Every structure is written in structure tokens, then in C-alpha cells.
C-alpha positions in Angstrom: 39.0 -33.3 63.0 40.2 -32.2 59.8 42.8 -34.2 57.9 45.0 -31.7 56.9 45.1 -30.5 60.6 45.8 -33.9 62.0 48.6 -34.4 59.4 50.2 -31.0 60.5 50.1 -32.0 64.2 51.3 -35.5 63.2 54.5 -34.3 61.3 55.3 -31.4 64.4 54.7 -33.8 67.0 57.3 -36.2 65.2 59.8 -33.4 65.0 59.3 -32.4 68.6 59.8 -35.9 69.7 62.7 -37.0 67.0 64.6 -33.6 68.9 64.3 -35.1 72.5 65.4 -38.1 71.6 67.9 -36.8 70.0 68.6 -34.8 72.8 68.7 -37.5 75.4 70.7 -39.7 73.0 73.2 -37.0 73.0 73.2 -36.7 76.5 73.5 -40.4 77.5 76.8 -40.5 75.2 78.3 -37.5 77.2 77.1 -39.3 80.2 79.2 -42.3 79.3 82.0 -40.4 78.6 82.1 -38.5 81.7 82.3 -39.9 85.4 79.4 -40.7 86.9 76.5 -38.2 87.6 73.6 -38.4 90.3 70.7 -40.3 88.9 68.5 -38.0 90.6 70.0 -34.9 89.4 69.7 -36.7 85.4 66.0 -37.9 86.3 65.3 -34.2 87.3 67.3 -32.7 83.9 65.2 -35.3 82.1 62.1 -33.9 84.1 63.1 -30.4 83.2 63.8 -31.3 79.4 60.4 -33.3 79.2 58.8 -30.1 80.8 60.3 -28.0 78.1 59.4 -30.2 75.3 55.9 -30.8 76.6 55.9 -26.7 76.9 57.1 -26.1 73.4 54.8 -29.1 72.3 51.5 -27.2 73.7 52.7 -23.5 72.8 53.0 -25.1 68.8 49.8 -27.1 69.2 48.3 -23.4 70.1 50.3 -21.9 67.3 49.3 -24.1 64.9 45.8 -24.4 66.2 45.2 -20.8 65.7 46.9 -20.5 62.6 44.9 -23.6 61.5 41.5 -21.7 62.6 42.8 -18.6 60.5 43.2 -21.1 57.5 39.9 -23.2 58.1 38.0 -19.8 58.3 40.2 -18.6 55.2 39.0 -22.0 53.8 35.6 -21.9 54.5 35.3 -18.0 53.1 37.1 -19.0 49.7 34.3 -22.2 49.7 31.6 -20.4 50.1 33.0 -17.5 47.6 33.4 -20.6 45.1 30.0 -21.8 45.8 28.8 -18.0 45.1 30.7 -18.3 42.0 29.4 -21.6 40.9 26.0 -20.4 41.7 26.4 -17.2 39.6 28.2 -19.5 36.8 25.3 -21.7 37.0 22.5 -19.1 37.0 24.2 -17.0 34.2 24.5 -20.5 32.3 20.8 -21.2 32.7 20.0 -17.6 31.9 21.5 -17.7 28.5 20.5 -21.4 27.8 16.9 -19.8 28.5 18.0 -16.6 26.2 18.9 -19.1 23.6 15.7 -21.2 23.8 13.4 -17.9 24.1 15.4 -16.5 20.9 15.1 -20.1 18.9 11.7 -20.1 19.7 11.2 -16.4 18.5 12.8 -17.1 15.3 10.7 -20.1 14.8 7.6 -18.4 15.5 8.7 -15.6 12.9 9.5 -18.0 10.4 6.2 -19.5 10.9 4.6 -16.3 10.4 6.8 -15.4 7.5 5.6 -18.5 5.9 2.4 -17.7 6.8 2.4 -14.2 5.3 4.3 -15.6 2.0 0.9 -15.8 0.0 -0.2 -12.6 1.7 2.8 -10.8 0.8 2.3 -12.6 -2.9 -1.7 -11.4 -2.9 -0.3 -7.8 -2.1 2.5 -7.3 -4.5 0.0 -8.8 -6.9 -3.1 -6.4 -6.0 -0.5 -3.9 -5.7 0.5 -4.4 -9.5 -3.0 -4.7 -10.8 -3.8 -1.6 -8.6 -0.7 0.3 -10.6 -2.2 -1.3 -13.9 -5.4 0.2 -13.2 -3.9 3.8 -12.3 -2.2 3.8 -15.6 -5.1 2.6 -17.4 -7.3 5.4 -15.4 -4.9 8.2 -16.5 -4.7 7.2 -19.7 -8.5 7.0 -20.0 -9.0 10.2 -18.0 -6.7 11.4 -20.4 -8.6 10.4 -23.6 -12.1 11.0 -22.0 -10.7 14.5 -21.4 -9.5 14.5 -25.0 -13.0 13.6 -26.3 -14.9 15.7 -24.0 -13.0 18.5 -25.7 -13.7 17.2 -28.8 -17.3 17.1 -27.9 -17.4 20.6 -26.7 -15.7 21.9 -29.6 -17.7 19.8 -32.1 -21.0 21.3 -29.9 -19.8 24.5 -30.2 -19.2 24.3 -33.9 -22.4 22.5 -34.5 -24.0 25.4 -32.4 -22.3 28.1 -34.2 -23.5 26.2 -37.7 -27.1 26.2 -36.4 -27.0 29.3 -35.2 -25.6 30.5 -38.4 -28.2 28.3 -40.8 -31.1 29.5 -38.3 -30.0 33.4 -38.9 -29.9 32.4 -42.7 -32.7 30.7 -42.7 -34.9 33.6 -41.3 -34.2 35.4 -44.9 -36.8 34.3 -47.2 -34.7 34.6 -50.5 -32.0 32.2 -48.6 -34.3 29.8 -47.0 -35.5 29.3 -50.6 -32.2 28.8 -52.3 -31.8 26.3 -49.4 -35.0 24.7 -49.8 -34.0 24.2 -53.0 -30.3 22.8 -53.0 -31.9 20.2 -50.3 -34.6 19.4 -52.6 -32.1 18.8 -55.8 -29.8 17.0 -53.2 -32.6 14.6 -52.4 -33.9 13.6 -56.0 -30.2 13.5 -57.0 -29.4 10.9 -54.2 -32.5 8.8 -55.6 -30.9 8.5 -58.8 -32.8 10.9 -60.8 -31.2 12.8 -63.6 -31.5 16.7 -63.9 -33.2 17.6 -67.6 -34.2 14.1 -68.0 -36.0 13.1 -64.8 -36.7 16.7 -63.4 -36.2 20.3 -64.0 -35.7 23.2 -61.8 -37.0 27.1 -62.4 -39.1 25.5 -65.5 -42.3 27.7 -66.2 -45.7 26.0 -66.4 -49.0 26.6 -67.6 -52.1 25.8 -66.0 -56.1 26.5 -65.7 -55.0 29.3 -63.2 -52.3 30.6 -65.5 -48.5 30.2 -65.7 -46.1 29.4 -62.6 -42.6 29.0 -61.8 -42.4 25.8 -59.3 -39.0 25.0 -58.0 -39.1 21.9 -59.6 -41.0 19.7 -62.1 -40.5 15.9 -62.0 -41.2 14.3 -65.2 -43.5 11.0 -65.0 -44.2 8.1 -67.9 -47.1 9.3 -70.1 -46.4 13.0 -70.2 -47.4 13.9 -66.6 -45.7 15.8 -64.2 -45.1 16.9 -60.5 -44.9 20.4 -59.7 -43.0 20.8 -56.5 -42.3 24.0 -54.5 -39.3 23.6 -51.8 -40.2 26.9 -50.5 -42.1 26.7 -46.5 -42.7 29.1 -44.1 -40.2 28.8 -41.3 -39.8 31.7 -39.1 -42.0 30.8 -36.4 -40.4 27.3 -36.2 -37.2 28.8 -35.9 -38.3 30.7 -33.0 -39.5 27.7 -31.2 -36.2 25.9 -31.6 -34.8 28.4 -29.8 -36.6 27.1 -26.4 -36.0 23.9 -25.2 -38.4 21.0 -25.4 -38.4 20.7 -21.6 -39.5 24.4 -20.9 -42.4 24.9 -18.5 -44.2 27.8 -17.3 -43.8 30.8 -19.3 -41.0 29.8 -21.8 -42.8 26.5 -22.4 -46.5 28.4 -23.3 -44.1 30.8 -25.9 -42.7 27.7 -27.5 -46.4 25.8 -27.9 -47.4 29.1 -29.5 -44.7 29.1 -31.8 -45.4 25.8 -33.2 -49.3 26.3 -33.4 -48.3 29.6 -35.5 -45.8 27.1 -37.4 -48.7 24.8 -38.0 -51.0 27.3 -39.1 -48.6 29.2 -41.6 -47.7 25.8 -43.2 -51.2 25.2 -43.9 -51.7 28.4 -45.3 -48.8 28.0 -47.8 -50.3 24.6 -49.1 -53.5 26.2 -49.4 -51.8 28.9 -51.7 -49.7 26.7 -53.5 -53.1 24.5 -54.3 -54.6 27.4 -55.5 -52.0 27.7 -58.4 -53.9 24.0 -59.7 -50.3 22.9 -61.3 -52.2 19.5 -62.1 -54.2 21.2 -64.3 -51.8 22.1 -67.0 
């Protein structure tokens, strides 16, 4: 039996017994002060009183049993509820511990990964700086190269224009003669020769073939001279120079024909100059 139930029943029985004993003592005192009563009547009354006490005791026990059963049921329900709540609390605590452990493990893994990636990040940062620097240099070099190409294009255009102008001018015999004389004078002066000392230009010279007027007469020791004529055939060569060296087919054949024509013209010019026999003067 439950200790609490036994305690309650014992208290109730003690109260009932105390009440019965008190009732019996009160009647005994009353009987001593009254005339003598029939013992059988007293025994009958005692039996009735004892029966009433026992009936009251039984009713009290029944009432207490019902109440105790309800209390026990409530206690069992509360106990189960407390057990369930305790189980929920333990599960909650366990889950929180697992979550904390998982979070701590995740943070540790992330920390290790970050530590492992630190050199990679540094390398990437260094590479990014290098790429930025290279891009800056590339942009600068591209700008410089663009400017150089522009300058080269402009220089080429000027050179082409100059070459075309020179070629156009050299097609004229008089202009070509002046240009040849100028270049001849520049050459001998660059060699350190002095005009009217070491050479003369457009001076007359007599020979067995008659008088001549070469472009330049260079004076040698011993009173000897060398006559120089700067004029040469150039038309065929200019025509050939207008055709690319790598030309093939019809253009290549035209260029080859102009070169041969220039060769024949130069040979004929040499023969003509040689016929003047300046050395015989």
C-alpha cells in the first residue's frame, strides 16, 4: 500500500477511535450519575454505537479509497507528464549539445579551410596585382605602339610622297642632271675634297675628240685630271621601281623588261661618254 494512503487511513481511524472512546467515557460518567440501568440495554446501545462507528469507518474508508484512487491517478498522470517533460528536456539538451558540437566542429573546419586557403588568397591577390600591372603596361604599350604605328604610317606616307615627287622629278632629264650633279658634289665634299682646289664643276676640257664639258673634273697630282659625268639614264629604272620586287606573272615580266632596258641604256651611255675620250686631253 502507498505510504501516503496508509498515513491518511491511520489518522482517520485514530480520530474515529478517539471519538468512540470519548463517547463511551461520556456515557459512563452519565451512568454513574444516574440511577442504575439495565446492563443488556447498555450492551445493546454499545453495540449500536459500535455498529454506527464501524459503518462510519467503512464509509470513510470507501470515501478515502475513492479520493485516494483519484489522487493516485492524478499523481500517476503528473508523474507521466513530468517524465515526458523530463524526456523532452533531455532530448532538447541533447539536441542543443549536438548542435553546439556540430557548430563548433563546423567552425573548426571552416577555420582550418580558411587557414589552408590563406596562401591561395595571397597568391590570388598577388596574381591580381600582377595582372592589373600587366594590363596597365599593356594599355600603355598599346598606346605607345599605336602612336609608333601612326608615326611609322605618317613617315611612310611622307617617304612615299617624297619618293613619288623625286621619281616624278627624275623623269625630267634636266632635273635629273641637276640632282646628279648635286649628289656628286655632296659625295666628294663628304670625302674632304675642296671645290676649285681638288675639283671643278662644269669646267671645259679639251681632248683629241674635241672640247667637252663634264659635270666635274677632279684634279690629281702631276697635273692629271679625271672627268666625271653624273648624268645617267634613269627612266626605265624608275618604271621598274614602281613594280614590286616580288611581283610575278605579267607584272614580273614587265619589271624584268624595264631592268633589261635600263641595263642597255646604261651601257649605251657609258659608250657615249667613252667616245668623248676626256683622258686624251
